[in-house]
C-alpha positions in Angstrom: -0.2 0.1 -0.2 2.6 2.3 1.0 4.6 1.7 -2.4 3.9 4.6 -5.1 2.5 2.7 -7.9 2.9 4.1 -11.7 4.1 7.0 -10.5 7.8 6.5 -12.0 10.8 7.6 -9.7 11.7 11.4 -9.2 16.0 12.4 -8.2 15.8 14.5 -6.0 20.0 15.2 -6.9 19.5 15.7 -10.3 21.3 18.6 -11.9 19.3 21.0 -14.0 21.1 23.2 -16.5 19.2 26.0 -18.9 20.8 25.2 -22.7 22.9 27.6 -24.7 23.8 26.9 -28.2 26.4 28.2 -30.3 23.8 30.4 -32.3 23.0 32.2 -29.4 26.2 33.0 -28.8 27.3 34.2 -32.1 23.8 36.4 -32.5 25.2 37.9 -29.3 27.9 39.8 -30.5 29.9 39.8 -27.1 33.6 38.5 -26.9 33.5 37.4 -23.8 29.8 35.2 -22.5 29.3 34.3 -18.6 25.8 33.4 -17.1 25.7 36.9 -15.2 25.9 38.2 -19.1 23.8 36.0 -19.5 21.2 37.0 -17.3 21.5 41.0 -18.1 20.7 40.3 -21.1 17.3 37.8 -21.0 18.9 34.8 -22.2 18.4 32.4 -19.4 17.7 33.1 -15.8 18.8 34.2 -12.4 21.5 31.7 -10.8 20.8 29.2 -13.7 23.7 26.5 -14.3 24.9 27.3 -18.4 25.4 24.4 -20.4 26.8 25.1 -23.8 24.9 22.9 -27.1 26.8 22.7 -30.3 23.9 23.6 -32.8 24.9 26.6 -34.9 28.1 28.2 -36.2 30.7 30.4 -34.8 32.8 32.3 -36.7 34.9 34.6 -34.3 37.2 33.8 -30.8 35.2 34.0 -28.1 35.6 33.3 -24.8 32.9 31.6 -22.9 32.1 30.2 -19.0 29.8 28.0 -17.7 28.7 24.7 -15.9 28.8 23.2 -18.2 29.4 22.0 -22.0 29.1 19.7 -24.9 31.9 18.1 -26.5 30.9 19.4 -30.0 29.9 22.9 -28.4 33.7 23.2 -26.7 35.7 21.6 -30.1 33.7 24.0 -32.4 34.4 27.0 -29.8 38.0 26.6 -29.4 38.7 25.8 -33.8 37.3 29.1 -33.5 40.1 30.8 -31.9 38.5 31.6 -28.7 38.7 29.6 -25.6 36.7 27.8 -23.0 36.3 27.7 -18.9 34.5 25.3 -16.7 33.0 27.5 -13.9 32.2 24.9 -10.7 28.9 23.7 -9.6 27.9 26.2 -6.6 28.3 22.8 -4.4 31.6 21.6 -5.1 33.0 18.2 -5.5 29.4 16.1 -4.3 26.1 16.0 -5.1 23.5 18.7 -5.5 21.6 18.9 -2.3 17.9 17.4 -1.5 15.1 19.2 -2.5 11.1 18.3 -2.2 11.7 15.0 -0.3 11.9 13.3 3.2 15.7 14.8 3.7 15.1 18.3 3.6 13.8 20.5 6.4 11.2 22.1 4.1 
């Protein structure tokens, strides 16, 4: 009776990223991109973890700071003469804090 039926499993430690493609970075026209600048331009939410994906083309050298990169995006940025910097996640090298389950105080 206490086992949830047909509801699946919701991982409380899942890390959610906000996706950002190369064509969006190209359209901004900036030489340096980081999550704060993206939030100021309205492209990401406040405090979002940004992952750069490889859709689109990039034709100029750009310094990109984000929390995660796909392999194709990293290769495209470095091939265009830009640089990639991986930002650390706020909780460090351990798993993210649980939210919305019996292990939290909410």
